[in-house]
N, C-alpha and C positions, 0 to 999 in steps of 0.2 A: 633642444629642450623638450620638444613634443615627445620624442622617443623616451626620454627619461621620465616624463610625467606618465606616459602609458605604462612603462615598466613599473613605476612606483605604484600605480593603481593595480596592476596585475599581481604583483607580489605583496601588496598591502591590503587595501580595502576590497580587492577582487576576491580574495580568499573568504572574507566575511560575506560578501555577496553570494558566493557559491554555497556556503554553509546555510545561509538564510533561505536560499532557493530550495535546497534539499529538505530542510526542516519544514518549509511551507508545503512542499509536495507531500511529505508524510502526513502533515496535519490535514490536508485536503483529502488524502486517501482514507484516513481513519474517520473523517467526518462524512465522506461519501458512503462508506460502508456502515457507518454508525456502530462501530465495534463495541463501544461501551453499552449502547442500548441492546445490542445482540447478546452481550454477556449477561446483562440484567434479566433478559427475558428468555434465556436459553431453554428453559423447560416449560415455557408458556405454550398453550395450544396454538397451532398454526391457524386453522379455520375449523370451526365446528359446524357440522351440517345439521345437527339436531337443535332446533331453535327453542321449542318448548314441548313439554310432554302433555299438554292439554289439561293440566291439573290432576292427572291420574297418578296415584302412587302405588303402582304394582311392580312386581318383580321384573316383568318384561321391560318396562320403561327404565327401571333402574339399570338393568343390564345394557340396554341401548345407550343410555347416557354414559355409563362407565366405559363401554367399548369405544364410543365416539370420543370421549375425553382422552383415553389411552392412545388411540390411533392419531388423533390430531396433535397430542403432545409429542408423540414419537416423530411425526412428520416435521413438526416445528423444530425439534431438536436437531434432526438431520439437516434441515434447510439452513438453520442458523449456524450450525457447525461448519457446513460447507462454505457459507459466506465468510466466516471468520478465517477459515483456512485459505480461501482465495485472497482475502485482505492481507494475511500474513505472507503469502507467496509474493504478492505485489510489493509489500514493504521490504522484504528481503531483496527483491530486484532493485528497488530504489536505493537500498543501502549498498548494493554492489556497484550501482552506477555512481554513487557518491565516492566510494573508495577508488574506482577507476578515474573519476574526474580529479580526485585529490592527488593521485599519482601522476596523471598526465598534465595537470594544470601548470606546474612549474616548468615542464619540458616544452610546452607549445611555443613560447617565444624563442626558444633555441632551435627550432626546426629549420628556419631559413639558414642559420649558420651551419647546421648539420648538412643541409642540402648543398650548400656551397662547398663544404669540405669534401663531400662525396663526389661532387662534380670534378673538383680539382684532382682528387685521387684517381678518377677514371681517365682524365685527360693525360696525366703524367705516366700512367702505367700502360 
């Protein structure tokens, strides 16, 4: 009876458990990288070194602020894009693991039977 209950779980609610496990892994991955926040702030400045211009409104300060804003926005874009790409690669890896586990999941309980059959075929030949 125990074997039948184990097999019933394996081919029944075990599938659901594996699916929930992979969905939770993807959710944790996207929360860890905060992909939605990265996409919202993709063009936001990364860090700005120019804090204030001292209240002076001349062409030199304007050029410094413009250059600082341009450089920090460019660095922020590259940094956030890199993080989004890394999160995407890890998500693809998780999906590949899901497909592999979905393919191998039904076969695992049959491995002992396969091992016995291979052993018997080796002994008889």
